[in-house]
One Martini backbone bead per residue (centre of mass of N, CA, C, O) as a GRO file, in nm:
protein
  521
    1MET     BB    1   0.097   0.035   0.021
    2ASN     BB    2   0.055   0.346   0.007
    3GLU     BB    3   0.083   0.630   0.154
    4PRO     BB    4  -0.148   0.780   0.329
    5VAL     BB    5  -0.358   1.013   0.345
    6SER     BB    6  -0.538   1.180   0.566
    7THR     BB    7  -0.750   1.302   0.335
    8VAL     BB    8  -1.053   1.227   0.160
    9ILE     BB    9  -1.249   1.411  -0.070
   10ILE     BB   10  -1.581   1.361  -0.200
   11GLY     BB   11  -1.626   1.629  -0.366
   12ALA     BB   12  -1.679   1.978  -0.526
   13GLY     BB   13  -1.886   2.107  -0.354
   14PHE     BB   14  -2.003   2.259  -0.091
   15ALA     BB   15  -1.905   2.041   0.109
   16GLY     BB   16  -1.612   1.989   0.014
   17ILE     BB   17  -1.516   2.286   0.033
   18GLY     BB   18  -1.589   2.332   0.329
   19ALA     BB   19  -1.409   2.108   0.446
   20ALA     BB   20  -1.140   2.213   0.337
   21ILE     BB   21  -1.137   2.484   0.482
   22ARG     BB   22  -1.159   2.372   0.776
   23LEU     BB   23  -0.904   2.208   0.766
   24GLN     BB   24  -0.711   2.440   0.716
   25GLN     BB   25  -0.800   2.607   0.973
   26SER     BB   26  -0.689   2.342   1.153
   27GLY     BB   27  -0.401   2.249   1.008
   28ILE     BB   28  -0.498   2.069   0.760
   29ASP     BB   29  -0.309   1.971   0.448
   30ASP     BB   30  -0.351   1.646   0.403
   31PHE     BB   31  -0.536   1.672   0.112
   32VAL     BB   32  -0.798   1.555  -0.112
   33ILE     BB   33  -1.000   1.621  -0.407
   34LEU     BB   34  -1.260   1.432  -0.558
   35GLU     BB   35  -1.364   1.476  -0.908
   36ARG     BB   36  -1.553   1.362  -1.176
   37ALA     BB   37  -1.543   1.621  -1.300
   38ASP     BB   38  -1.422   1.937  -1.467
   39ARG     BB   39  -1.591   2.076  -1.227
   40ALA     BB   40  -1.704   2.260  -0.991
   41GLY     BB   41  -2.037   2.258  -0.777
   42GLY     BB   42  -2.228   2.033  -0.831
   43THR     BB   43  -2.548   2.110  -0.830
   44TRP     BB   44  -2.467   2.402  -0.961
   45ARG     BB   45  -2.344   2.268  -1.218
   46ASP     BB   46  -2.591   2.081  -1.314
   47ASN     BB   47  -2.815   2.309  -1.251
   48THR     BB   48  -2.911   2.488  -1.566
   49TYR     BB   49  -3.183   2.553  -1.588
   50PRO     BB   50  -3.433   2.746  -1.644
   51GLY     BB   51  -3.451   2.939  -1.346
   52ALA     BB   52  -3.229   2.864  -1.164
   53ALA     BB   53  -3.267   2.855  -0.802
   54CYS     BB   54  -3.287   2.968  -0.475
   55ASP     BB   55  -3.518   2.939  -0.179
   56ILE     BB   56  -3.279   3.077  -0.028
   57PRO     BB   57  -3.121   3.314   0.106
   58SER     BB   58  -2.802   3.403   0.030
   59ARG     BB   59  -2.706   3.486   0.317
   60LEU     BB   60  -2.783   3.179   0.412
   61TYR     BB   61  -2.664   3.044   0.135
   62SER     BB   62  -2.393   3.036   0.326
   63TYR     BB   63  -2.104   3.074   0.481
   64SER     BB   64  -1.989   3.216   0.773
   65PHE     BB   65  -1.671   3.177   0.679
   66ALA     BB   66  -1.787   3.287   0.366
   67PRO     BB   67  -1.868   3.571   0.289
   68ASN     BB   68  -2.091   3.760   0.051
   69PRO     BB   69  -2.123   4.095  -0.066
   70ASP     BB   70  -2.219   4.021  -0.397
   71TRP     BB   71  -2.502   3.971  -0.398
   72PRO     BB   72  -2.760   4.054  -0.627
   73HIS     BB   73  -2.979   3.891  -0.459
   74THR     BB   74  -3.173   3.753  -0.236
   75TYR     BB   75  -3.223   3.540  -0.474
   76SER     BB   76  -3.012   3.336  -0.632
   77GLY     BB   77  -2.869   3.204  -0.893
   78SER     BB   78  -2.679   2.952  -1.017
   79ALA     BB   79  -2.442   3.127  -1.124
   80ASP     BB   80  -2.386   3.276  -0.852
   81ILE     BB   81  -2.335   3.022  -0.681
   82LEU     BB   82  -2.102   2.910  -0.847
   83ALA     BB   83  -1.920   3.160  -0.810
   84TYR     BB   84  -1.894   3.126  -0.505
   85ILE     BB   85  -1.750   2.857  -0.503
   86GLU     BB   86  -1.508   2.953  -0.679
   87SER     BB   87  -1.416   3.175  -0.480
   88MET     BB   88  -1.336   2.983  -0.250
   89ILE     BB   89  -1.120   2.831  -0.404
   90GLY     BB   90  -0.939   3.082  -0.459
   91ALA     BB   91  -0.909   3.200  -0.164
   92HIS     BB   92  -0.791   2.886  -0.067
   93ASP     BB   93  -0.619   2.729  -0.272
   94LEU     BB   94  -0.779   2.448  -0.405
   95HIS     BB   95  -0.681   2.362  -0.687
   96ARG     BB   96  -0.435   2.181  -0.585
   97ARG     BB   97  -0.651   1.964  -0.448
   98ILE     BB   98  -0.795   1.907  -0.712
   99ARG     BB   99  -0.922   1.608  -0.884
  100PHE     BB  100  -1.009   1.575  -1.186
  101GLY     BB  101  -1.154   1.291  -1.320
  102HIS     BB  102  -1.229   1.143  -1.032
  103ASN     BB  103  -1.392   0.837  -1.013
  104VAL     BB  104  -1.552   0.698  -0.758
  105SER     BB  105  -1.618   0.332  -0.707
  106GLY     BB  106  -1.496   0.287  -0.404
  107LEU     BB  107  -1.499   0.160  -0.058
  108CYS     BB  108  -1.231   0.016   0.156
  109TYR     BB  109  -1.155  -0.135   0.459
  110ASP     BB  110  -0.842  -0.155   0.622
  111GLU     BB  111  -0.796  -0.308   0.922
  112LEU     BB  112  -0.490  -0.321   0.952
  113ALA     BB  113  -0.418  -0.015   0.856
  114GLY     BB  114  -0.643   0.203   0.902
  115ALA     BB  115  -0.766   0.226   0.595
  116TRP     BB  116  -0.871   0.361   0.284
  117GLU     BB  117  -0.985   0.238  -0.014
  118VAL     BB  118  -0.980   0.427  -0.321
  119SER     BB  119  -1.159   0.374  -0.588
  120LEU     BB  120  -1.089   0.412  -0.946
  121ALA     BB  121  -1.167   0.491  -1.253
  122ASP     BB  122  -0.896   0.415  -1.446
  123ARG     BB  123  -0.731   0.392  -1.167
  124ALA     BB  124  -0.544   0.409  -0.912
  125PRO     BB  125  -0.553   0.379  -0.596
  126LEU     BB  126  -0.627   0.520  -0.288
  127TYR     BB  127  -0.513   0.632   0.044
  128ALA     BB  128  -0.682   0.674   0.369
  129ARG     BB  129  -0.744   0.757   0.696
  130THR     BB  130  -0.966   0.954   0.581
  131VAL     BB  131  -1.322   1.016   0.495
  132VAL     BB  132  -1.521   1.238   0.284
  133LEU     BB  133  -1.859   1.219   0.198
  134ALA     BB  134  -1.947   1.483  -0.054
  135SER     BB  135  -2.172   1.412  -0.288
  136GLY     BB  136  -2.455   1.414  -0.206
  137PRO     BB  137  -2.818   1.391  -0.247
  138LEU     BB  138  -2.811   1.573  -0.537
  139SER     BB  139  -2.674   1.344  -0.779
  140THR     BB  140  -2.936   1.156  -0.859
  141PRO     BB  141  -3.140   1.128  -1.093
  142GLY     BB  142  -3.502   1.108  -1.103
  143PHE     BB  143  -3.713   0.861  -1.234
  144PRO     BB  144  -4.004   0.751  -1.314
  145ALA     BB  145  -4.225   0.464  -1.288
  146ILE     BB  146  -4.296   0.446  -1.620
  147GLU     BB  147  -4.446   0.310  -1.864
  148GLY     BB  148  -4.242   0.347  -2.157
  149ILE     BB  149  -3.993   0.543  -2.119
  150GLU     BB  150  -3.796   0.395  -2.342
  151THR     BB  151  -3.994   0.443  -2.610
  152TYR     BB  152  -3.938   0.723  -2.650
  153THR     BB  153  -3.854   0.935  -2.948
  154GLY     BB  154  -3.804   1.188  -2.831
  155LYS     BB  155  -3.716   1.435  -2.632
  156ARG     BB  156  -3.509   1.377  -2.334
  157MET     BB  157  -3.510   1.543  -2.003
  158HIS     BB  158  -3.345   1.653  -1.724
  159SER     BB  159  -3.302   1.906  -1.505
  160ALA     BB  160  -2.991   1.791  -1.438
  161GLU     BB  161  -2.970   1.748  -1.784
  162TRP     BB  162  -2.938   1.998  -1.966
  163ASP     BB  163  -3.015   2.099  -2.305
  164HIS     BB  164  -2.891   2.391  -2.458
  165GLY     BB  165  -2.925   2.294  -2.773
  166TYR     BB  166  -3.221   2.298  -2.746
  167ASP     BB  167  -3.512   2.394  -2.934
  168PHE     BB  168  -3.827   2.517  -2.810
  169ALA     BB  169  -3.934   2.659  -3.039
  170GLY     BB  170  -4.263   2.566  -3.117
  171LYS     BB  171  -4.292   2.338  -2.919
  172ARG     BB  172  -4.404   2.035  -2.775
  173ILE     BB  173  -4.434   2.027  -2.419
  174ALA     BB  174  -4.350   1.818  -2.145
  175VAL     BB  175  -4.417   1.823  -1.785
  176ILE     BB  176  -4.288   1.630  -1.518
  177GLY     BB  177  -4.385   1.797  -1.256
  178THR     BB  178  -4.438   2.024  -0.937
  179GLY     BB  179  -4.183   2.123  -0.810
  180ALA     BB  180  -3.911   2.317  -0.752
  181SER     BB  181  -3.808   2.299  -1.053
  182ALA     BB  182  -4.072   2.329  -1.215
  183VAL     BB  183  -4.155   2.627  -1.113
  184GLN     BB  184  -3.901   2.738  -1.283
  185ILE     BB  185  -3.934   2.616  -1.574
  186ILE     BB  186  -4.221   2.675  -1.684
  187PRO     BB  187  -4.210   2.986  -1.729
  188GLU     BB  188  -3.980   2.962  -1.943
  189LEU     BB  189  -4.120   2.774  -2.150
  190VAL     BB  190  -4.374   2.948  -2.211
  191ARG     BB  191  -4.200   3.178  -2.358
  192THR     BB  192  -4.090   2.963  -2.604
  193ALA     BB  193  -4.293   2.763  -2.648
  194GLY     BB  194  -4.571   2.659  -2.806
  195HIS     BB  195  -4.637   2.416  -2.589
  196VAL     BB  196  -4.749   2.338  -2.245
  197THR     BB  197  -4.757   2.034  -2.052
  198VAL     BB  198  -4.874   1.969  -1.721
  199TYR     BB  199  -4.790   1.708  -1.490
  200GLN     BB  200  -4.993   1.635  -1.207
  201ARG     BB  201  -5.005   1.471  -0.902
  202THR     BB  202  -4.926   1.700  -0.679
  203PRO     BB  203  -4.986   1.965  -0.512
  204GLY     BB  204  -4.850   2.264  -0.387
  205TRP     BB  205  -4.726   2.479  -0.159
  206VAL     BB  206  -4.751   2.830  -0.232
  207LEU     BB  207  -4.520   3.098  -0.206
  208PRO     BB  208  -4.406   3.396  -0.200
  209ARG     BB  209  -4.132   3.575  -0.366
  210LEU     BB  210  -3.907   3.826  -0.232
  211ASN     BB  211  -3.728   3.957  -0.488
  212ARG     BB  212  -3.425   4.154  -0.471
  213ARG     BB  213  -3.217   4.396  -0.550
  214ILE     BB  214  -2.893   4.471  -0.464
  215SER     BB  215  -2.751   4.747  -0.381
  216PRO     BB  216  -2.458   4.915  -0.397
  217PRO     BB  217  -2.463   5.036  -0.107
  218MET     BB  218  -2.508   4.761   0.033
  219LYS     BB  219  -2.250   4.627  -0.067
  220HIS     BB  220  -2.060   4.832   0.060
  221LEU     BB  221  -2.140   4.778   0.348
  222TYR     BB  222  -2.054   4.473   0.353
  223ARG     BB  223  -1.751   4.542   0.291
  224ALA     BB  224  -1.693   4.768   0.520
  225VAL     BB  225  -1.886   4.594   0.727
  226PRO     BB  226  -1.848   4.291   0.857
  227GLY     BB  227  -2.106   4.276   1.058
  228ALA     BB  228  -2.346   4.313   0.859
  229GLN     BB  229  -2.374   4.021   0.753
  230SER     BB  230  -2.421   3.885   1.026
  231VAL     BB  231  -2.683   4.034   1.090
  232ALA     BB  232  -2.841   3.949   0.838
  233ARG     BB  233  -2.813   3.645   0.878
  234ALA     BB  234  -2.951   3.632   1.156
  235GLY     BB  235  -3.224   3.733   1.062
  236TRP     BB  236  -3.283   3.500   0.866
  237TYR     BB  237  -3.246   3.269   1.061
  238PHE     BB  238  -3.474   3.343   1.272
  239GLY     BB  239  -3.699   3.358   1.066
  240HIS     BB  240  -3.678   3.055   0.981
  241GLU     BB  241  -3.713   2.929   1.259
  242SER     BB  242  -4.013   3.017   1.296
  243ILE     BB  243  -4.128   2.832   1.063
  244ALA     BB  244  -4.121   2.557   1.208
  245LEU     BB  245  -4.396   2.596   1.366
  246GLY     BB  246  -4.557   2.551   1.071
  247VAL     BB  247  -4.387   2.284   0.917
  248VAL     BB  248  -4.289   2.057   1.123
  249TRP     BB  249  -4.552   2.117   1.279
  250ASN     BB  250  -4.887   2.080   1.385
  251THR     BB  251  -5.016   2.405   1.401
  252PRO     BB  252  -5.159   2.707   1.398
  253LEU     BB  253  -4.929   2.806   1.197
  254THR     BB  254  -5.005   2.618   0.967
  255ARG     BB  255  -5.266   2.770   0.896
  256LEU     BB  256  -5.123   3.032   0.819
  257VAL     BB  257  -4.962   2.924   0.583
  258GLU     BB  258  -5.213   2.829   0.424
  259LYS     BB  259  -5.347   3.108   0.398
  260VAL     BB  260  -5.123   3.242   0.237
  261ALA     BB  261  -5.133   3.039   0.000
  262LYS     BB  262  -5.437   3.080  -0.073
  263ALA     BB  263  -5.413   3.383  -0.131
  264HIS     BB  264  -5.209   3.351  -0.361
  265LEU     BB  265  -5.397   3.180  -0.538
  266ARG     BB  266  -5.637   3.383  -0.560
  267ASN     BB  267  -5.466   3.622  -0.684
  268GLN     BB  268  -5.360   3.436  -0.950
  269VAL     BB  269  -5.635   3.258  -0.973
  270ARG     BB  270  -5.949   3.270  -1.123
  271ASP     BB  271  -6.022   2.978  -1.154
  272PRO     BB  272  -6.187   2.758  -0.954
  273TRP     BB  273  -6.101   2.485  -1.073
  274GLN     BB  274  -5.796   2.538  -1.072
  275ARG     BB  275  -5.772   2.591  -0.770
  276ARG     BB  276  -5.856   2.306  -0.692
  277GLN     BB  277  -5.617   2.161  -0.838
  278LEU     BB  278  -5.399   2.354  -0.656
  279THR     BB  279  -5.505   2.221  -0.389
  280PRO     BB  280  -5.409   2.082  -0.120
  281ASP     BB  281  -5.463   1.767   0.100
  282TYR     BB  282  -5.232   1.872   0.288
  283ARG     BB  283  -5.000   1.971   0.496
  284ALA     BB  284  -4.797   2.203   0.558
  285GLY     BB  285  -4.466   2.043   0.508
  286CYS     BB  286  -4.491   1.751   0.405
  287LYS     BB  287  -4.392   1.909   0.173
  288ARG     BB  288  -4.229   2.107  -0.013
  289LEU     BB  289  -4.201   2.428  -0.032
  290LEU     BB  290  -4.302   2.686  -0.256
  291MET     BB  291  -4.118   2.957  -0.435
  292THR     BB  292  -4.341   3.175  -0.621
  293ASN     BB  293  -4.467   3.415  -0.887
  294ASP     BB  294  -4.481   3.248  -1.189
  295TYR     BB  295  -4.646   2.983  -1.202
  296TYR     BB  296  -4.949   3.052  -1.214
  297PRO     BB  297  -4.941   3.238  -1.465
  298ALA     BB  298  -4.828   3.020  -1.660
  299LEU     BB  299  -5.080   2.823  -1.645
  300GLN     BB  300  -5.272   3.068  -1.786
  301ARG     BB  301  -5.166   3.043  -2.046
  302ASP     BB  302  -5.254   2.966  -2.370
  303ASN     BB  303  -4.977   2.761  -2.387
  304CYS     BB  304  -5.114   2.614  -2.127
  305ARG     BB  305  -5.148   2.290  -1.950
  306LEU     BB  306  -5.330   2.118  -1.697
  307VAL     BB  307  -5.267   1.782  -1.574
  308THR     BB  308  -5.434   1.538  -1.337
  309TRP     BB  309  -5.408   1.288  -1.467
  310PRO     BB  310  -5.285   0.995  -1.464
  311ILE     BB  311  -5.019   0.821  -1.575
  312ALA     BB  312  -5.006   0.531  -1.768
  313ARG     BB  313  -4.808   0.611  -2.021
  314ILE     BB  314  -4.537   0.596  -2.241
  315CYS     BB  315  -4.496   0.670  -2.566
  316GLU     BB  316  -4.346   0.723  -2.860
  317ASN     BB  317  -4.504   1.032  -2.887
  318GLY     BB  318  -4.602   1.027  -2.567
  319ILE     BB  319  -4.892   1.067  -2.346
  320ARG     BB  320  -5.090   0.856  -2.134
  321THR     BB  321  -5.381   0.861  -1.965
  322ALA     BB  322  -5.626   0.712  -1.769
  323GLU     BB  323  -5.869   0.819  -1.974
  324GLY     BB  324  -5.711   0.774  -2.280
  325VAL     BB  325  -5.532   1.016  -2.339
  326GLU     BB  326  -5.322   1.117  -2.616
  327ARG     BB  327  -5.021   1.304  -2.624
  328ARG     BB  328  -4.810   1.495  -2.825
  329PHE     BB  329  -4.440   1.522  -2.835
  330ASP     BB  330  -4.117   1.657  -2.873
  331ALA     BB  331  -4.088   1.684  -2.547
  332ILE     BB  332  -3.955   1.566  -2.226
  333VAL     BB  333  -3.970   1.692  -1.894
  334PHE     BB  334  -3.794   1.598  -1.595
  335ALA     BB  335  -3.920   1.721  -1.275
  336THR     BB  336  -3.818   1.460  -1.044
  337GLY     BB  337  -3.553   1.484  -0.918
  338PHE     BB  338  -3.415   1.272  -0.662
  339GLU     BB  339  -3.230   1.007  -0.521
  340VAL     BB  340  -3.240   0.992  -0.179
  341SER     BB  341  -3.389   0.748   0.000
  342LYS     BB  342  -3.306   0.501  -0.233
  343GLN     BB  343  -2.979   0.490  -0.303
  344GLY     BB  344  -2.819   0.452  -0.050
  345THR     BB  345  -2.522   0.459  -0.203
  346PRO     BB  346  -2.327   0.618  -0.438
  347ILE     BB  347  -2.122   0.399  -0.336
  348PRO     BB  348  -1.939   0.148  -0.253
  349VAL     BB  349  -1.929   0.028   0.100
  350THR     BB  350  -1.663  -0.121   0.295
  351GLY     BB  351  -1.616  -0.245   0.602
  352ARG     BB  352  -1.604  -0.415   0.863
  353ARG     BB  353  -1.607  -0.741   0.789
  354GLY     BB  354  -1.769  -0.674   0.506
  355ARG     BB  355  -1.947  -0.449   0.534
  356ASN     BB  356  -2.253  -0.314   0.378
  357LEU     BB  357  -2.411  -0.015   0.330
  358ALA     BB  358  -2.625  -0.062   0.112
  359ALA     BB  359  -2.764  -0.297   0.258
  360GLU     BB  360  -2.821  -0.141   0.531
  361TRP     BB  361  -2.975   0.100   0.346
  362SER     BB  362  -3.213  -0.033   0.168
  363HIS     BB  363  -3.454   0.092   0.384
  364GLY     BB  364  -3.269   0.316   0.498
  365ALA     BB  365  -3.099   0.559   0.630
  366TYR     BB  366  -2.829   0.581   0.881
  367ALA     BB  367  -2.695   0.739   1.186
  368TYR     BB  368  -2.473   0.923   1.373
  369LYS     BB  369  -2.565   1.231   1.365
  370SER     BB  370  -2.533   1.207   1.028
  371PHE     BB  371  -2.185   1.141   1.009
  372ALA     BB  372  -2.181   0.837   1.131
  373VAL     BB  373  -2.094   0.475   1.113
  374SER     BB  374  -2.109   0.182   1.234
  375GLY     BB  375  -1.828  -0.004   1.094
  376TYR     BB  376  -1.701   0.292   0.971
  377PRO     BB  377  -1.419   0.402   1.008
  378ASN     BB  378  -1.314   0.722   0.927
  379LEU     BB  379  -1.612   0.795   0.821
  380TYR     BB  380  -1.774   1.079   0.653
  381PHE     BB  381  -2.073   1.286   0.643
  382THR     BB  382  -2.248   1.493   0.432
  383PHE     BB  383  -2.565   1.520   0.444
  384GLY     BB  384  -2.681   1.307   0.608
  385PRO     BB  385  -2.882   1.141   0.779
  386ASN     BB  386  -3.107   1.345   0.916
  387SER     BB  387  -3.022   1.669   0.786
  388GLY     BB  388  -3.285   1.790   0.695
  389PRO     BB  389  -3.449   2.081   0.611
  390GLY     BB  390  -3.782   2.254   0.629
  391HIS     BB  391  -3.686   2.589   0.696
  392ASN     BB  392  -3.380   2.601   0.631
  393SER     BB  393  -3.053   2.599   0.574
  394ALA     BB  394  -2.836   2.359   0.462
  395LEU     BB  395  -2.567   2.514   0.545
  396VAL     BB  396  -2.613   2.515   0.847
  397TYR     BB  397  -2.596   2.208   0.876
  398MET     BB  398  -2.331   2.154   0.724
  399GLU     BB  399  -2.146   2.320   0.909
  400ALA     BB  400  -2.192   2.144   1.160
  401GLN     BB  401  -2.082   1.885   1.036
  402ILE     BB  402  -1.799   1.978   0.956
  403ASP     BB  403  -1.702   2.042   1.244
  404ALA     BB  404  -1.725   1.748   1.342
  405ILE     BB  405  -1.535   1.622   1.135
  406VAL     BB  406  -1.281   1.787   1.209
  407THR     BB  407  -1.266   1.684   1.497
  408ALA     BB  408  -1.227   1.384   1.427
  409ILE     BB  409  -0.975   1.411   1.250
  410SER     BB  410  -0.799   1.550   1.465
  411LEU     BB  411  -0.798   1.313   1.660
  412ILE     BB  412  -0.664   1.105   1.477
  413LEU     BB  413  -0.401   1.273   1.418
  414ASP     BB  414  -0.310   1.378   1.702
  415ARG     BB  415  -0.341   1.063   1.834
  416ASP     BB  416  -0.277   0.836   1.639
  417LEU     BB  417  -0.513   0.675   1.514
  418HIS     BB  418  -0.646   0.393   1.379
  419SER     BB  419  -0.944   0.432   1.514
  420LEU     BB  420  -1.291   0.573   1.477
  421ASP     BB  421  -1.582   0.437   1.636
  422VAL     BB  422  -1.899   0.376   1.664
  423PHE     BB  423  -2.121   0.287   1.886
  424GLU     BB  424  -2.395   0.104   1.834
  425PRO     BB  425  -2.576   0.184   2.080
  426ALA     BB  426  -2.560   0.490   2.027
  427GLN     BB  427  -2.690   0.478   1.748
  428ARG     BB  428  -2.956   0.336   1.823
  429THR     BB  429  -3.059   0.539   2.033
  430PHE     BB  430  -3.067   0.784   1.848
  431ASN     BB  431  -3.269   0.664   1.630
  432GLU     BB  432  -3.506   0.601   1.815
  433ARG     BB  433  -3.554   0.896   1.899
  434LEU     BB  434  -3.580   1.020   1.620
  435GLN     BB  435  -3.829   0.852   1.518
  436ARG     BB  436  -4.020   0.949   1.740
  437ARG     BB  437  -4.010   1.249   1.658
  438LEU     BB  438  -4.108   1.212   1.355
  439ARG     BB  439  -4.409   1.129   1.409
  440ASP     BB  440  -4.482   1.452   1.488
  441THR     BB  441  -4.457   1.533   1.196
  442THR     BB  442  -4.551   1.638   0.880
  443TRP     BB  443  -4.388   1.423   0.712
  444ASN     BB  444  -4.568   1.185   0.879
  445SER     BB  445  -4.891   1.264   0.786
  446GLY     BB  446  -4.938   1.104   0.469
  447CYS     BB  447  -4.766   1.192   0.250
  448ARG     BB  448  -4.592   1.205  -0.051
  449SER     BB  449  -4.228   1.189  -0.051
  450TRP     BB  450  -3.874   1.226  -0.069
  451TYR     BB  451  -3.837   1.176   0.244
  452LEU     BB  452  -3.948   0.887   0.180
  453THR     BB  453  -3.996   0.576   0.173
  454GLU     BB  454  -4.207   0.332   0.071
  455ASP     BB  455  -4.246   0.251   0.398
  456GLY     BB  456  -4.208   0.546   0.560
  457PHE     BB  457  -3.912   0.612   0.597
  458ASN     BB  458  -3.719   0.867   0.763
  459ALA     BB  459  -3.391   0.961   0.615
  460THR     BB  460  -3.378   1.297   0.594
  461MET     BB  461  -3.496   1.444   0.845
  462PHE     BB  462  -3.502   1.696   1.098
  463PRO     BB  463  -3.683   1.715   1.420
  464GLY     BB  464  -3.622   2.053   1.412
  465PHE     BB  465  -3.419   2.288   1.479
  466ALA     BB  466  -3.126   2.424   1.392
  467SER     BB  467  -3.026   2.473   1.683
  468GLN     BB  468  -3.050   2.170   1.759
  469TYR     BB  469  -2.851   2.061   1.553
  470ILE     BB  470  -2.608   2.219   1.644
  471ALA     BB  471  -2.608   2.107   1.934
  472GLN     BB  472  -2.570   1.814   1.855
  473MET     BB  473  -2.287   1.853   1.711
  474ARG     BB  474  -2.147   1.993   1.964
  475GLY     BB  475  -2.234   1.732   2.167
  476ILE     BB  476  -2.025   1.535   2.099
  477ASP     BB  477  -1.906   1.224   2.248
  478PHE     BB  478  -1.603   1.072   2.188
  479THR     BB  479  -1.569   0.905   2.457
  480ARG     BB  480  -1.857   0.758   2.481
  481ASP     BB  481  -1.947   0.699   2.148
  482PHE     BB  482  -1.645   0.605   2.100
  483ARG     BB  483  -1.387   0.405   1.953
  484ALA     BB  484  -1.047   0.429   2.043
  485ILE     BB  485  -0.756   0.336   1.845
  486ALA     BB  486  -0.433   0.293   1.868
  487ARG     BB  487  -0.141   0.287   1.726
  488GLY     BB  488   0.016  -0.009   1.847
  489SER     BB  489  -0.179  -0.136   2.013
  490ASP     BB  490  -0.313  -0.415   2.148
  491GLU     BB  491  -0.591  -0.386   2.012
  492GLN     BB  492  -0.490  -0.353   1.727
  493LYS     BB  493  -0.338  -0.622   1.705
  494SER     BB  494  -0.582  -0.801   1.763
  495ARG     BB  495  -0.757  -0.699   1.524
  496SER     BB  496  -0.553  -0.769   1.303
  497ARG     BB  497  -0.560  -1.074   1.343
  498ASP     BB  498  -0.872  -1.099   1.293
  499ALA     BB  499  -0.865  -0.971   0.994
  500GLY     BB  500  -0.615  -1.091   0.868
  501PRO     BB  501  -0.461  -1.048   0.598
  502SER     BB  502  -0.278  -0.837   0.439
  503ARG     BB  503  -0.310  -0.563   0.179
  504ARG     BB  504  -0.039  -0.410   0.127
  505VAL     BB  505   0.104  -0.546  -0.116
  506VAL     BB  506  -0.176  -0.686  -0.246
  507PRO     BB  507  -0.448  -0.551  -0.330
  508ALA     BB  508  -0.765  -0.637  -0.295
  509PRO     BB  509  -1.066  -0.658  -0.381
  510CYS     BB  510  -1.360  -0.588  -0.310
  511PRO     BB  511  -1.629  -0.719  -0.213
  512PRO     BB  512  -1.919  -0.813  -0.287
  513ILE     BB  513  -2.242  -0.724  -0.273
  514PRO     BB  514  -2.466  -0.791  -0.046
  515ARG     BB  515  -2.799  -0.927  -0.020
  516SER     BB  516  -2.994  -0.755   0.223
  517PRO     BB  517  -3.296  -0.697   0.412
  518ALA     BB  518  -3.159  -0.577   0.636
  519ARG     BB  519  -3.191  -0.330   0.917
  520ALA     BB  520  -2.959  -0.176   1.076
  521ARG     BB  521  -2.930   0.038   1.398
   0.00000   0.00000   0.00000
């Protein structure tokens, strides 16, 4: 085995770049970032569809340790967010750390060496004492299980794989999905396409988005007064924290959120029948809230039609719905999100004694406080299981995770540990309490959403305030809840004997993935 680097970070999106910056700030410089694409940016590199933007205010959708005084709008578009990520890379000299075109195909823990073998497609493997899996939950486009989807002969594209060379002018376009990406895409398509047909399975709760251009004097203030951005960010943070009382739990404030959404619907949609079609039959918060001012007006344009009949199948030339009507299209746009709760692991991960994480997560992912899993020492996750916010910025949660990860890696390196592994009972107790808390949230109140697996297991969301999540991550007890084994200790030698022959000289391939229906927790 080659001498392992201290840390391998997988993914050069928000999470990977944030982890790299915090490692540097902690004095850890022996790391590499592996990125399968030829450019950094992750989700914001891939999602370039027309109208792509974030529904969280930019001041909050950024790291507190890397403020950006030059956001152009309250809610910035994908190009501005990508530019922010690239500015962080430049400011912290991370280009020298990123290895583009390095597609990680698997992780396998070498129990004797106390290191991870990082397999790469068409390249020799790397070895690392610690690994940060920062590939993110929004990296695998999700297509619906509709009969005939492969038989369609027209143009087919997913919102996360947009073909900017395709000319929509004058074309008949179908859009499947009415979620967060769809409500941004549809208004743009209606402006250019000949006709747009929107297939809706379930309407969403839609709130107005108050997006304003940030004036040059305000930008100057943010640059000249460092604390001004912190104050503005804190204001947005606590404002969004208060929203949790209306969308995370079913409270009287939930009714207030619904009243605001219904008033927005009444103000923008004149036809009573269409308003009925666009009114959800579930509580606000059960599915992701949608923020847009353009969606409802787009649906009422002469060249747009809303179809609420279920799709029966996709045919060679179009889509047939349950009542037997088949409509022909030049192109179908799938605004159907990502495989979040069902994808298991983005790559094969083999831990101690051949344990396979994809098999263990096959019915829903779980972890200890969302960032580490028992049986997989020295491996850490960003935006791991049950770290999703329903009301606040994902980067607030991600920043708290990254700080916990850096603390763990620092312990391993500073104390020269062979391994740092979560005690399984601590992990099980945490998840039992977590799932009990989730039962009382709106996400588990009966609607279908990407937050849940097919059997209703919530592996995605955190049942509380962002401040509670931050406290959870800051309160990790590495002495009580983790087993630390020093390199060269008697326990390490004993475990090494039990682990079998070393793979140091001729590394063997990782074992095949076992197929197990069990879900250990």
